[in-house]
PDBQT receptor file of N, H, CA, C and O in Angstrom, charges set to zero:
ATOM      1  N   MET A   1      28.939  19.317   2.590  1.00  0.00    +0.000 N 
ATOM      2  CA  MET A   1      27.806  18.914   2.848  1.00  0.00    +0.000 C 
ATOM      3  C   MET A   1      27.015  19.580   3.790  1.00  0.00    +0.000 C 
ATOM      4  O   MET A   1      27.320  20.059   4.882  1.00  0.00    +0.000 OA
ATOM      5  N   HIS A   2      25.589  19.519   2.993  1.00  0.00    +0.000 N 
ATOM      6  H   HIS A   2      25.341  19.131   2.106  1.00  0.00    +0.000 HD
ATOM      7  CA  HIS A   2      24.810  20.601   4.242  1.00  0.00    +0.000 C 
ATOM      8  C   HIS A   2      24.432  20.588   5.390  1.00  0.00    +0.000 C 
ATOM      9  O   HIS A   2      24.638  19.557   6.030  1.00  0.00    +0.000 OA
ATOM     10  N   PRO A   3      23.858  21.548   5.941  1.00  0.00    +0.000 N 
ATOM     11  CA  PRO A   3      23.368  21.660   6.976  1.00  0.00    +0.000 C 
ATOM     12  C   PRO A   3      22.057  20.852   8.080  1.00  0.00    +0.000 C 
ATOM     13  O   PRO A   3      21.120  20.719   7.293  1.00  0.00    +0.000 OA
ATOM     14  N   PRO A   4      21.860  20.613   8.659  1.00  0.00    +0.000 N 
ATOM     15  CA  PRO A   4      20.937  18.902   8.861  1.00  0.00    +0.000 C 
ATOM     16  C   PRO A   4      19.276  20.070   8.503  1.00  0.00    +0.000 C 
ATOM     17  O   PRO A   4      18.236  19.415   8.557  1.00  0.00    +0.000 OA
ATOM     18  N   ARG A   5      19.091  21.579   8.186  1.00  0.00    +0.000 N 
ATOM     19  H   ARG A   5      19.936  22.111   8.142  1.00  0.00    +0.000 HD
ATOM     20  CA  ARG A   5      17.411  21.953   7.413  1.00  0.00    +0.000 C 
ATOM     21  C   ARG A   5      17.407  21.646   6.300  1.00  0.00    +0.000 C 
ATOM     22  O   ARG A   5      16.266  21.476   5.870  1.00  0.00    +0.000 OA
ATOM     23  N   TYR A   6      18.604  21.403   5.223  1.00  0.00    +0.000 N 
ATOM     24  H   TYR A   6      19.531  21.542   5.573  1.00  0.00    +0.000 HD
ATOM     25  CA  TYR A   6      18.875  21.465   4.527  1.00  0.00    +0.000 C 
ATOM     26  C   TYR A   6      17.479  19.784   3.516  1.00  0.00    +0.000 C 
ATOM     27  O   TYR A   6      16.741  19.701   2.534  1.00  0.00    +0.000 OA
ATOM     28  N   TYR A   7      17.961  18.870   4.695  1.00  0.00    +0.000 N 
ATOM     29  H   TYR A   7      18.561  18.937   5.492  1.00  0.00    +0.000 HD
ATOM     30  CA  TYR A   7      18.058  17.677   4.883  1.00  0.00    +0.000 C 
ATOM     31  C   TYR A   7      16.684  17.625   5.215  1.00  0.00    +0.000 C 
ATOM     32  O   TYR A   7      15.927  17.267   4.313  1.00  0.00    +0.000 OA
ATOM     33  N   ARG A   8      16.407  17.786   5.850  1.00  0.00    +0.000 N 
ATOM     34  H   ARG A   8      17.022  18.077   6.583  1.00  0.00    +0.000 HD
ATOM     35  CA  ARG A   8      15.325  18.133   6.399  1.00  0.00    +0.000 C 
ATOM     36  C   ARG A   8      14.028  18.883   5.383  1.00  0.00    +0.000 C 
ATOM     37  O   ARG A   8      12.817  18.683   5.482  1.00  0.00    +0.000 OA
ATOM     38  N   GLU A   9      14.629  19.632   4.577  1.00  0.00    +0.000 N 
ATOM     39  H   GLU A   9      15.613  19.794   4.496  1.00  0.00    +0.000 HD
ATOM     40  CA  GLU A   9      13.878  20.712   3.235  1.00  0.00    +0.000 C 
ATOM     41  C   GLU A   9      13.393  19.691   2.441  1.00  0.00    +0.000 C 
ATOM     42  O   GLU A   9      12.298  19.765   1.885  1.00  0.00    +0.000 OA
ATOM     43  N   GLN A  10      14.352  18.464   2.326  1.00  0.00    +0.000 N 
ATOM     44  H   GLN A  10      15.242  18.404   2.778  1.00  0.00    +0.000 HD
ATOM     45  CA  GLN A  10      14.508  18.167   1.477  1.00  0.00    +0.000 C 
ATOM     46  C   GLN A  10      13.475  16.306   1.375  1.00  0.00    +0.000 C 
ATOM     47  O   GLN A  10      13.146  15.624   0.405  1.00  0.00    +0.000 OA
ATOM     48  N   ALA A  11      13.305  16.131   2.741  1.00  0.00    +0.000 N 
ATOM     49  H   ALA A  11      13.573  16.685   3.529  1.00  0.00    +0.000 HD
ATOM     50  CA  ALA A  11      12.386  15.352   3.143  1.00  0.00    +0.000 C 
ATOM     51  C   ALA A  11      10.975  15.790   3.554  1.00  0.00    +0.000 C 
ATOM     52  O   ALA A  11      10.150  14.920   3.832  1.00  0.00    +0.000 OA
ATOM     53  N   GLU A  12      10.590  17.335   3.619  1.00  0.00    +0.000 N 
ATOM     54  H   GLU A  12      11.260  18.042   3.393  1.00  0.00    +0.000 HD
ATOM     55  CA  GLU A  12       9.262  17.324   2.884  1.00  0.00    +0.000 C 
ATOM     56  C   GLU A  12       8.910  17.319   2.137  1.00  0.00    +0.000 C 
ATOM     57  O   GLU A  12       7.691  17.185   2.032  1.00  0.00    +0.000 OA
ATOM     58  N   ARG A  13       9.934  17.500   0.771  1.00  0.00    +0.000 N 
ATOM     59  H   ARG A  13      10.924  17.608   0.856  1.00  0.00    +0.000 HD
ATOM     60  CA  ARG A  13       9.161  18.030  -0.235  1.00  0.00    +0.000 C 
ATOM     61  C   ARG A  13       9.431  16.569  -1.271  1.00  0.00    +0.000 C 
ATOM     62  O   ARG A  13       9.194  16.388  -2.465  1.00  0.00    +0.000 OA
ATOM     63  N   ALA A  14       9.904  15.853  -0.432  1.00  0.00    +0.000 N 
ATOM     64  H   ALA A  14      10.097  16.000   0.538  1.00  0.00    +0.000 HD
ATOM     65  CA  ALA A  14       9.374  14.091  -1.206  1.00  0.00    +0.000 C 
ATOM     66  C   ALA A  14       8.705  13.650  -0.451  1.00  0.00    +0.000 C 
ATOM     67  O   ALA A  14       8.374  12.487  -0.678  1.00  0.00    +0.000 OA
ATOM     68  N   ARG A  15       8.203  14.250   0.710  1.00  0.00    +0.000 N 
ATOM     69  H   ARG A  15       8.472  15.195   0.895  1.00  0.00    +0.000 HD
ATOM     70  CA  ARG A  15       6.825  13.797   1.020  1.00  0.00    +0.000 C 
ATOM     71  C   ARG A  15       5.855  14.582  -0.104  1.00  0.00    +0.000 C 
ATOM     72  O   ARG A  15       5.215  13.787  -0.793  1.00  0.00    +0.000 OA
ATOM     73  N   ARG A  16       5.737  15.325  -0.265  1.00  0.00    +0.000 N 
ATOM     74  H   ARG A  16       6.256  15.970   0.294  1.00  0.00    +0.000 HD
ATOM     75  CA  ARG A  16       4.547  16.477  -0.798  1.00  0.00    +0.000 C 
ATOM     76  C   ARG A  16       4.540  15.733  -1.953  1.00  0.00    +0.000 C 
ATOM     77  O   ARG A  16       3.654  14.899  -2.137  1.00  0.00    +0.000 OA
ATOM     78  N   LEU A  17       5.559  15.959  -2.888  1.00  0.00    +0.000 N 
ATOM     79  H   LEU A  17       6.279  16.637  -2.738  1.00  0.00    +0.000 HD
ATOM     80  CA  LEU A  17       5.710  14.700  -3.928  1.00  0.00    +0.000 C 
ATOM     81  C   LEU A  17       4.835  13.412  -4.012  1.00  0.00    +0.000 C 
ATOM     82  O   LEU A  17       3.858  12.991  -4.632  1.00  0.00    +0.000 OA
ATOM     83  N   ALA A  18       5.779  12.988  -2.985  1.00  0.00    +0.000 N 
ATOM     84  H   ALA A  18       6.572  13.330  -2.482  1.00  0.00    +0.000 HD
ATOM     85  CA  ALA A  18       4.310  11.711  -2.871  1.00  0.00    +0.000 C 
ATOM     86  C   ALA A  18       3.270  11.107  -2.521  1.00  0.00    +0.000 C 
ATOM     87  O   ALA A  18       2.865   9.946  -2.573  1.00  0.00    +0.000 OA
ATOM     88  N   SER A  19       2.598  12.858  -1.861  1.00  0.00    +0.000 N 
ATOM     89  H   SER A  19       2.927  13.801  -1.819  1.00  0.00    +0.000 HD
ATOM     90  CA  SER A  19       1.080  12.102  -1.477  1.00  0.00    +0.000 C 
ATOM     91  C   SER A  19       0.490  13.116  -3.013  1.00  0.00    +0.000 C 
ATOM     92  O   SER A  19      -0.657  13.537  -3.158  1.00  0.00    +0.000 OA
ATOM     93  N   MET A  20       1.950  13.355  -4.252  1.00  0.00    +0.000 N 
ATOM     94  H   MET A  20       2.882  13.013  -4.134  1.00  0.00    +0.000 HD
ATOM     95  CA  MET A  20       0.750  13.888  -4.995  1.00  0.00    +0.000 C 
ATOM     96  C   MET A  20       0.941  12.894  -6.486  1.00  0.00    +0.000 C 
ATOM     97  O   MET A  20       0.202  13.210  -7.418  1.00  0.00    +0.000 OA
ATOM     98  N   THR A  21       1.595  12.103  -6.632  1.00  0.00    +0.000 N 
ATOM     99  H   THR A  21       2.196  11.846  -5.874  1.00  0.00    +0.000 HD
ATOM    100  CA  THR A  21       1.447  10.766  -7.197  1.00  0.00    +0.000 C 
ATOM    101  C   THR A  21      -0.293   9.936  -7.004  1.00  0.00    +0.000 C 
ATOM    102  O   THR A  21      -1.361  10.011  -6.396  1.00  0.00    +0.000 OA
ATOM    103  N   ARG A  22       0.360   9.277  -7.891  1.00  0.00    +0.000 N 
ATOM    104  H   ARG A  22       1.228   9.217  -8.385  1.00  0.00    +0.000 HD
ATOM    105  CA  ARG A  22      -1.351   7.631  -7.742  1.00  0.00    +0.000 C 
ATOM    106  C   ARG A  22       0.123   6.684  -8.566  1.00  0.00    +0.000 C 
ATOM    107  O   ARG A  22      -0.170   5.682  -9.218  1.00  0.00    +0.000 OA
ATOM    108  N   GLN A  23       0.799   6.873  -8.517  1.00  0.00    +0.000 N 
ATOM    109  H   GLN A  23       1.038   7.688  -7.988  1.00  0.00    +0.000 HD
ATOM    110  CA  GLN A  23       1.424   5.812  -8.921  1.00  0.00    +0.000 C 
ATOM    111  C   GLN A  23       2.013   5.542  -7.244  1.00  0.00    +0.000 C 
ATOM    112  O   GLN A  23       2.218   6.359  -6.347  1.00  0.00    +0.000 OA
ATOM    113  N   SER A  24       2.187   3.926  -7.280  1.00  0.00    +0.000 N 
ATOM    114  H   SER A  24       2.020   3.262  -8.009  1.00  0.00    +0.000 HD
ATOM    115  CA  SER A  24       2.830   3.480  -5.746  1.00  0.00    +0.000 C 
ATOM    116  C   SER A  24       3.950   3.535  -5.879  1.00  0.00    +0.000 C 
ATOM    117  O   SER A  24       4.496   4.445  -5.254  1.00  0.00    +0.000 OA
ATOM    118  N   ALA A  25       5.064   2.402  -6.940  1.00  0.00    +0.000 N 
ATOM    119  H   ALA A  25       4.622   1.663  -7.447  1.00  0.00    +0.000 HD
ATOM    120  CA  ALA A  25       6.489   2.660  -6.831  1.00  0.00    +0.000 C 
ATOM    121  C   ALA A  25       6.773   3.132  -6.423  1.00  0.00    +0.000 C 
ATOM    122  O   ALA A  25       7.391   2.880  -5.388  1.00  0.00    +0.000 OA
ATOM    123  N   ILE A  26       6.464   4.768  -7.118  1.00  0.00    +0.000 N 
ATOM    124  H   ILE A  26       5.963   4.973  -7.958  1.00  0.00    +0.000 HD
ATOM    125  CA  ILE A  26       7.123   6.077  -7.042  1.00  0.00    +0.000 C 
ATOM    126  C   ILE A  26       6.914   6.663  -5.678  1.00  0.00    +0.000 C 
ATOM    127  O   ILE A  26       7.816   7.332  -5.173  1.00  0.00    +0.000 OA
ATOM    128  N   GLU A  27       5.637   6.431  -4.967  1.00  0.00    +0.000 N 
ATOM    129  H   GLU A  27       4.905   5.887  -5.377  1.00  0.00    +0.000 HD
ATOM    130  CA  GLU A  27       5.189   7.651  -4.107  1.00  0.00    +0.000 C 
ATOM    131  C   GLU A  27       6.129   6.366  -2.581  1.00  0.00    +0.000 C 
ATOM    132  O   GLU A  27       6.314   6.718  -1.416  1.00  0.00    +0.000 OA
ATOM    133  N   ASP A  28       6.534   4.904  -3.220  1.00  0.00    +0.000 N 
ATOM    134  H   ASP A  28       6.384   4.618  -4.166  1.00  0.00    +0.000 HD
ATOM    135  CA  ASP A  28       7.287   4.641  -2.247  1.00  0.00    +0.000 C 
ATOM    136  C   ASP A  28       8.600   4.857  -2.221  1.00  0.00    +0.000 C 
ATOM    137  O   ASP A  28       9.397   5.031  -1.300  1.00  0.00    +0.000 OA
ATOM    138  N   ALA A  29       8.714   4.810  -3.573  1.00  0.00    +0.000 N 
ATOM    139  H   ALA A  29       8.066   4.668  -4.321  1.00  0.00    +0.000 HD
ATOM    140  CA  ALA A  29      10.831   5.634  -3.507  1.00  0.00    +0.000 C 
ATOM    141  C   ALA A  29      10.773   6.676  -2.601  1.00  0.00    +0.000 C 
ATOM    142  O   ALA A  29      11.370   6.816  -1.533  1.00  0.00    +0.000 OA
ATOM    143  N   LEU A  30       9.623   7.706  -3.412  1.00  0.00    +0.000 N 
ATOM    144  H   LEU A  30       9.137   7.593  -4.278  1.00  0.00    +0.000 HD
ATOM    145  CA  LEU A  30      10.075   8.565  -2.503  1.00  0.00    +0.000 C 
ATOM    146  C   LEU A  30       9.868   9.127  -0.978  1.00  0.00    +0.000 C 
ATOM    147  O   LEU A  30      10.400  10.092  -0.428  1.00  0.00    +0.000 OA
ATOM    148  N   CYS A  31       8.666   7.944  -0.363  1.00  0.00    +0.000 N 
ATOM    149  H   CYS A  31       8.235   7.160  -0.809  1.00  0.00    +0.000 HD
ATOM    150  CA  CYS A  31       8.991   8.018   1.034  1.00  0.00    +0.000 C 
ATOM    151  C   CYS A  31      10.375   7.835   1.376  1.00  0.00    +0.000 C 
ATOM    152  O   CYS A  31      11.026   8.778   1.825  1.00  0.00    +0.000 OA
ATOM    153  N   ARG A  32      10.990   6.432   1.157  1.00  0.00    +0.000 N 
ATOM    154  H   ARG A  32      10.460   5.666   0.792  1.00  0.00    +0.000 HD
ATOM    155  CA  ARG A  32      11.958   5.958   1.310  1.00  0.00    +0.000 C 
ATOM    156  C   ARG A  32      12.818   6.977   1.683  1.00  0.00    +0.000 C 
ATOM    157  O   ARG A  32      13.537   7.106   2.674  1.00  0.00    +0.000 OA
ATOM    158  N   MET A  33      12.447   8.283  -0.115  1.00  0.00    +0.000 N 
ATOM    159  H   MET A  33      11.862   8.179  -0.920  1.00  0.00    +0.000 HD
ATOM    160  CA  MET A  33      14.530   9.183   0.352  1.00  0.00    +0.000 C 
ATOM    161  C   MET A  33      13.741  10.340   1.149  1.00  0.00    +0.000 C 
ATOM    162  O   MET A  33      14.336  11.416   1.215  1.00  0.00    +0.000 OA
ATOM    163  N   ALA A  34      12.782  10.275   1.614  1.00  0.00    +0.000 N 
ATOM    164  H   ALA A  34      12.299   9.401   1.561  1.00  0.00    +0.000 HD
ATOM    165  CA  ALA A  34      12.599  10.902   2.974  1.00  0.00    +0.000 C 
ATOM    166  C   ALA A  34      12.425  10.331   3.962  1.00  0.00    +0.000 C 
ATOM    167  O   ALA A  34      12.359  11.170   4.860  1.00  0.00    +0.000 OA
ATOM    168  N   GLU A  35      12.275   9.092   4.441  1.00  0.00    +0.000 N 
ATOM    169  H   GLU A  35      12.329   8.410   3.711  1.00  0.00    +0.000 HD
ATOM    170  CA  GLU A  35      13.218   9.080   5.138  1.00  0.00    +0.000 C 
ATOM    171  C   GLU A  35      15.116   8.941   5.780  1.00  0.00    +0.000 C 
ATOM    172  O   GLU A  35      15.907   9.037   6.718  1.00  0.00    +0.000 OA
ATOM    173  N   ASP A  36      14.834   8.582   4.046  1.00  0.00    +0.000 N 
ATOM    174  H   ASP A  36      14.191   8.504   3.284  1.00  0.00    +0.000 HD
ATOM    175  CA  ASP A  36      16.551   8.895   3.891  1.00  0.00    +0.000 C 
ATOM    176  C   ASP A  36      17.386  10.286   4.488  1.00  0.00    +0.000 C 
ATOM    177  O   ASP A  36      18.378  10.499   5.185  1.00  0.00    +0.000 OA
ATOM    178  N   PHE A  37      16.154  11.237   3.631  1.00  0.00    +0.000 N 
ATOM    179  H   PHE A  37      15.348  11.064   3.064  1.00  0.00    +0.000 HD
ATOM    180  CA  PHE A  37      16.688  12.550   4.140  1.00  0.00    +0.000 C 
ATOM    181  C   PHE A  37      16.439  12.747   5.978  1.00  0.00    +0.000 C 
ATOM    182  O   PHE A  37      17.184  13.276   6.802  1.00  0.00    +0.000 OA
ATOM    183  N   ASP A  38      15.406  12.240   6.115  1.00  0.00    +0.000 N 
ATOM    184  H   ASP A  38      14.801  11.810   5.446  1.00  0.00    +0.000 HD
ATOM    185  CA  ASP A  38      14.877  12.429   7.864  1.00  0.00    +0.000 C 
ATOM    186  C   ASP A  38      16.786  11.769   9.322  1.00  0.00    +0.000 C 
ATOM    187  O   ASP A  38      17.155  12.265  10.387  1.00  0.00    +0.000 OA
ATOM    188  N   ASP A  39      17.256  10.790   8.655  1.00  0.00    +0.000 N 
ATOM    189  H   ASP A  39      16.957  10.387   7.790  1.00  0.00    +0.000 HD
ATOM    190  CA  ASP A  39      18.030   9.994   9.165  1.00  0.00    +0.000 C 
ATOM    191  C   ASP A  39      19.740  10.558   8.727  1.00  0.00    +0.000 C 
ATOM    192  O   ASP A  39      20.727  10.213   9.377  1.00  0.00    +0.000 OA
ATOM    193  N   ILE A  40      19.789  11.422   7.572  1.00  0.00    +0.000 N 
ATOM    194  H   ILE A  40      18.987  11.702   7.044  1.00  0.00    +0.000 HD
ATOM    195  CA  ILE A  40      20.840  12.605   7.681  1.00  0.00    +0.000 C 
ATOM    196  C   ILE A  40      20.464  13.808   8.218  1.00  0.00    +0.000 C 
ATOM    197  O   ILE A  40      20.938  14.766   7.607  1.00  0.00    +0.000 OA
ATOM    198  N   ALA A  41      19.826  14.059   9.082  1.00  0.00    +0.000 N 
ATOM    199  H   ALA A  41      19.441  13.281   9.579  1.00  0.00    +0.000 HD
ATOM    200  CA  ALA A  41      19.216  15.199   9.014  1.00  0.00    +0.000 C 
ATOM    201  C   ALA A  41      19.781  15.608  11.007  1.00  0.00    +0.000 C 
ATOM    202  O   ALA A  41      20.177  16.498  11.760  1.00  0.00    +0.000 OA
ATOM    203  N   HIS A  42      19.348  13.951  10.910  1.00  0.00    +0.000 N 
ATOM    204  H   HIS A  42      19.026  13.228  10.298  1.00  0.00    +0.000 HD
ATOM    205  CA  HIS A  42      19.512  13.607  12.142  1.00  0.00    +0.000 C 
ATOM    206  C   HIS A  42      20.754  12.768  12.933  1.00  0.00    +0.000 C 
ATOM    207  O   HIS A  42      21.045  12.708  14.128  1.00  0.00    +0.000 OA
ATOM    208  N   ASP A  43      21.243  12.262  11.953  1.00  0.00    +0.000 N 
ATOM    209  H   ASP A  43      21.006  12.311  10.983  1.00  0.00    +0.000 HD
ATOM    210  CA  ASP A  43      22.747  11.776  11.959  1.00  0.00    +0.000 C 
ATOM    211  C   ASP A  43      23.988  13.357  12.137  1.00  0.00    +0.000 C 
ATOM    212  O   ASP A  43      25.131  13.386  12.593  1.00  0.00    +0.000 OA
ATOM    213  N   LEU A  44      23.119  14.489  11.554  1.00  0.00    +0.000 N 
ATOM    214  H   LEU A  44      22.190  14.466  11.183  1.00  0.00    +0.000 HD
ATOM    215  CA  LEU A  44      24.155  16.007  11.234  1.00  0.00    +0.000 C 
ATOM    216  C   LEU A  44      23.435  15.849  13.028  1.00  0.00    +0.000 C 
ATOM    217  O   LEU A  44      23.912  15.048  13.832  1.00  0.00    +0.000 OA
ATOM    218  N   GLU A  45      22.590  16.513  13.268  1.00  0.00    +0.000 N 
ATOM    219  H   GLU A  45      22.203  17.163  12.615  1.00  0.00    +0.000 HD
ATOM    220  CA  GLU A  45      21.954  16.736  14.739  1.00  0.00    +0.000 C 
ATOM    221  C   GLU A  45      22.619  16.148  15.636  1.00  0.00    +0.000 C 
ATOM    222  O   GLU A  45      23.126  16.575  16.674  1.00  0.00    +0.000 OA
ATOM    223  N   THR A  46      22.582  14.916  15.076  1.00  0.00    +0.000 N 
ATOM    224  H   THR A  46      22.170  14.569  14.234  1.00  0.00    +0.000 HD
ATOM    225  CA  THR A  46      23.177  14.354  17.106  1.00  0.00    +0.000 C 
ATOM    226  C   THR A  46      24.909  13.864  16.576  1.00  0.00    +0.000 C 
ATOM    227  O   THR A  46      25.029  12.700  16.957  1.00  0.00    +0.000 OA
ATOM    228  N   GLY A  47      25.578  14.091  16.217  1.00  0.00    +0.000 N 
ATOM    229  H   GLY A  47      25.481  15.037  15.907  1.00  0.00    +0.000 HD
ATOM    230  CA  GLY A  47      27.212  14.235  15.722  1.00  0.00    +0.000 C 
ATOM    231  C   GLY A  47      27.159  13.245  15.079  1.00  0.00    +0.000 C 
ATOM    232  O   GLY A  47      27.957  13.539  14.189  1.00  0.00    +0.000 OA
ATOM    233  N   ALA A  48      26.845  12.355  14.869  1.00  0.00    +0.000 N 
ATOM    234  H   ALA A  48      26.196  12.117  15.592  1.00  0.00    +0.000 HD
ATOM    235  CA  ALA A  48      27.183  10.842  14.104  1.00  0.00    +0.000 C 
ATOM    236  C   ALA A  48      27.744  11.638  12.773  1.00  0.00    +0.000 C 
ATOM    237  O   ALA A  48      26.888  11.111  12.063  1.00  0.00    +0.000 OA
ATOM    238  N   VAL A  49      28.055  11.995  12.373  1.00  0.00    +0.000 N 
ATOM    239  H   VAL A  49      28.751  12.423  12.950  1.00  0.00    +0.000 HD
ATOM    240  CA  VAL A  49      28.511  12.890  11.038  1.00  0.00    +0.000 C 
ATOM    241  C   VAL A  49      28.573  14.212  11.322  1.00  0.00    +0.000 C 
ATOM    242  O   VAL A  49      27.691  14.997  11.669  1.00  0.00    +0.000 OA
ATOM    243  N   GLU A  50      30.451  14.443  11.009  1.00  0.00    +0.000 N 
ATOM    244  H   GLU A  50      31.168  13.806  10.727  1.00  0.00    +0.000 HD
ATOM    245  CA  GLU A  50      29.926  15.995  10.763  1.00  0.00    +0.000 C 
ATOM    246  C   GLU A  50      29.972  16.211   9.364  1.00  0.00    +0.000 C 
ATOM    247  O   GLU A  50      29.971  15.437   8.407  1.00  0.00    +0.000 OA
ATOM    248  N   ILE A  51      30.036  18.143   9.530  1.00  0.00    +0.000 N 
ATOM    249  H   ILE A  51      30.037  18.771  10.308  1.00  0.00    +0.000 HD
ATOM    250  CA  ILE A  51      29.574  18.723   8.142  1.00  0.00    +0.000 C 
ATOM    251  C   ILE A  51      31.175  19.390   8.314  1.00  0.00    +0.000 C 
ATOM    252  O   ILE A  51      31.720  19.846   9.319  1.00  0.00    +0.000 OA
ATOM    253  N   ARG A  52      31.751  19.224   6.695  1.00  0.00    +0.000 N 
ATOM    254  H   ARG A  52      31.308  18.853   5.879  1.00  0.00    +0.000 HD
ATOM    255  CA  ARG A  52      32.579  19.722   6.134  1.00  0.00    +0.000 C 
ATOM    256  C   ARG A  52      32.622  20.589   5.263  1.00  0.00    +0.000 C 
ATOM    257  O   ARG A  52      31.532  20.739   4.710  1.00  0.00    +0.000 OA
ATOM    258  N   HIS A  53      33.544  21.334   4.842  1.00  0.00    +0.000 N 
ATOM    259  H   HIS A  53      34.429  21.213   5.291  1.00  0.00    +0.000 HD
ATOM    260  CA  HIS A  53      33.646  22.458   3.963  1.00  0.00    +0.000 C 
ATOM    261  C   HIS A  53      33.834  22.191   2.513  1.00  0.00    +0.000 C 
ATOM    262  O   HIS A  53      34.996  22.467   2.213  1.00  0.00    +0.000 OA
ATOM    263  N   PRO A  54      33.102  21.734   1.425  1.00  0.00    +0.000 N 
ATOM    264  CA  PRO A  54      33.534  20.698   0.193  1.00  0.00    +0.000 C 
ATOM    265  C   PRO A  54      34.343  21.488  -0.521  1.00  0.00    +0.000 C 
ATOM    266  O   PRO A  54      34.139  21.328  -1.724  1.00  0.00    +0.000 OA
ATOM    267  N   GLU A  55      35.598  22.674  -0.163  1.00  0.00    +0.000 N 
ATOM    268  H   GLU A  55      35.764  22.804   0.814  1.00  0.00    +0.000 HD
ATOM    269  CA  GLU A  55      36.798  22.239  -0.051  1.00  0.00    +0.000 C 
ATOM    270  C   GLU A  55      37.757  21.893   0.359  1.00  0.00    +0.000 C 
ATOM    271  O   GLU A  55      38.894  22.335   0.190  1.00  0.00    +0.000 OA
ATOM    272  N   LEU A  56      37.220  20.678   1.209  1.00  0.00    +0.000 N 
ATOM    273  H   LEU A  56      36.297  20.320   1.346  1.00  0.00    +0.000 HD
ATOM    274  CA  LEU A  56      37.940  20.249   2.163  1.00  0.00    +0.000 C 
ATOM    275  C   LEU A  56      37.754  18.969   1.595  1.00  0.00    +0.000 C 
ATOM    276  O   LEU A  56      38.323  18.015   2.126  1.00  0.00    +0.000 OA
ATOM    277  N   MET A  57      37.254  18.850   0.888  1.00  0.00    +0.000 N 
ATOM    278  H   MET A  57      36.792  19.625   0.456  1.00  0.00    +0.000 HD
ATOM    279  CA  MET A  57      36.626  17.409   0.662  1.00  0.00    +0.000 C 
ATOM    280  C   MET A  57      37.850  16.974  -0.629  1.00  0.00    +0.000 C 
ATOM    281  O   MET A  57      38.615  17.678  -1.289  1.00  0.00    +0.000 OA
ATOM    282  N   PRO A  58      37.705  16.117  -0.612  1.00  0.00    +0.000 N 
ATOM    283  CA  PRO A  58      38.305  14.955  -1.867  1.00  0.00    +0.000 C 
ATOM    284  C   PRO A  58      38.040  14.307  -2.775  1.00  0.00    +0.000 C 
ATOM    285  O   PRO A  58      37.525  13.190  -2.815  1.00  0.00    +0.000 OA
ATOM    286  N   GLN A  59      38.642  15.495  -4.202  1.00  0.00    +0.000 N 
ATOM    287  H   GLN A  59      39.060  16.403  -4.170  1.00  0.00    +0.000 HD
ATOM    288  CA  GLN A  59      37.761  15.200  -5.770  1.00  0.00    +0.000 C 
ATOM    289  C   GLN A  59      38.207  14.115  -6.435  1.00  0.00    +0.000 C 
ATOM    290  O   GLN A  59      39.315  13.612  -6.621  1.00  0.00    +0.000 OA
ATOM    291  N   LEU A  60      36.662  13.767  -6.878  1.00  0.00    +0.000 N 
ATOM    292  H   LEU A  60      35.762  14.176  -6.727  1.00  0.00    +0.000 HD
ATOM    293  CA  LEU A  60      37.438  12.762  -7.197  1.00  0.00    +0.000 C 
ATOM    294  C   LEU A  60      37.416  13.286  -9.138  1.00  0.00    +0.000 C 
ATOM    295  O   LEU A  60      36.436  13.852  -9.622  1.00  0.00    +0.000 OA
ATOM    296  N   SER A  61      39.107  12.825 -10.240  1.00  0.00    +0.000 N 
ATOM    297  H   SER A  61      39.904  12.365  -9.847  1.00  0.00    +0.000 HD
ATOM    298  CA  SER A  61      39.100  12.885 -11.059  1.00  0.00    +0.000 C 
ATOM    299  C   SER A  61      37.693  12.484 -11.741  1.00  0.00    +0.000 C 
ATOM    300  O   SER A  61      36.691  11.899 -11.327  1.00  0.00    +0.000 OA
ATOM    301  N   LYS A  62      38.117  13.136 -13.131  1.00  0.00    +0.000 N 
ATOM    302  H   LYS A  62      38.931  13.611 -13.467  1.00  0.00    +0.000 HD
ATOM    303  CA  LYS A  62      37.054  12.816 -13.891  1.00  0.00    +0.000 C 
ATOM    304  C   LYS A  62      37.033  11.354 -14.784  1.00  0.00    +0.000 C 
ATOM    305  O   LYS A  62      37.988  10.826 -15.353  1.00  0.00    +0.000 OA
ATOM    306  N   GLY A  63      35.283  10.772 -14.692  1.00  0.00    +0.000 N 
ATOM    307  H   GLY A  63      34.507  11.200 -14.230  1.00  0.00    +0.000 HD
ATOM    308  CA  GLY A  63      35.649   9.276 -14.925  1.00  0.00    +0.000 C 
ATOM    309  C   GLY A  63      35.301   8.325 -13.496  1.00  0.00    +0.000 C 
ATOM    310  O   GLY A  63      34.824   7.200 -13.645  1.00  0.00    +0.000 OA
ATOM    311  N   GLN A  64      35.499   8.718 -12.510  1.00  0.00    +0.000 N 
ATOM    312  H   GLN A  64      35.886   9.632 -12.389  1.00  0.00    +0.000 HD
ATOM    313  CA  GLN A  64      35.234   8.053 -11.407  1.00  0.00    +0.000 C 
ATOM    314  C   GLN A  64      33.984   8.636 -10.560  1.00  0.00    +0.000 C 
ATOM    315  O   GLN A  64      33.728   9.703 -10.001  1.00  0.00    +0.000 OA
ATOM    316  N   CYS A  65      33.364   7.447 -10.742  1.00  0.00    +0.000 N 
ATOM    317  H   CYS A  65      33.572   6.580 -11.197  1.00  0.00    +0.000 HD
ATOM    318  CA  CYS A  65      32.150   6.975  -9.788  1.00  0.00    +0.000 C 
ATOM    319  C   CYS A  65      32.029   7.450  -8.075  1.00  0.00    +0.000 C 
ATOM    320  O   CYS A  65      31.081   7.062  -7.392  1.00  0.00    +0.000 OA
TER     321      CYS A  65
């Protein structure tokens, strides 16, 4: 998992892209994504979830979702 800063940057990127589009469905989706990224960053900052190095995470075998 990435540090909170990464998710804050992704939220800003989504907001920037949303402001550039003229299609309301895309704008809405990007705004929801930005909120989700902010929520993840907040959870990481407050310790609601912990950051684990990718090598410590179980890997899915190919063919699984």
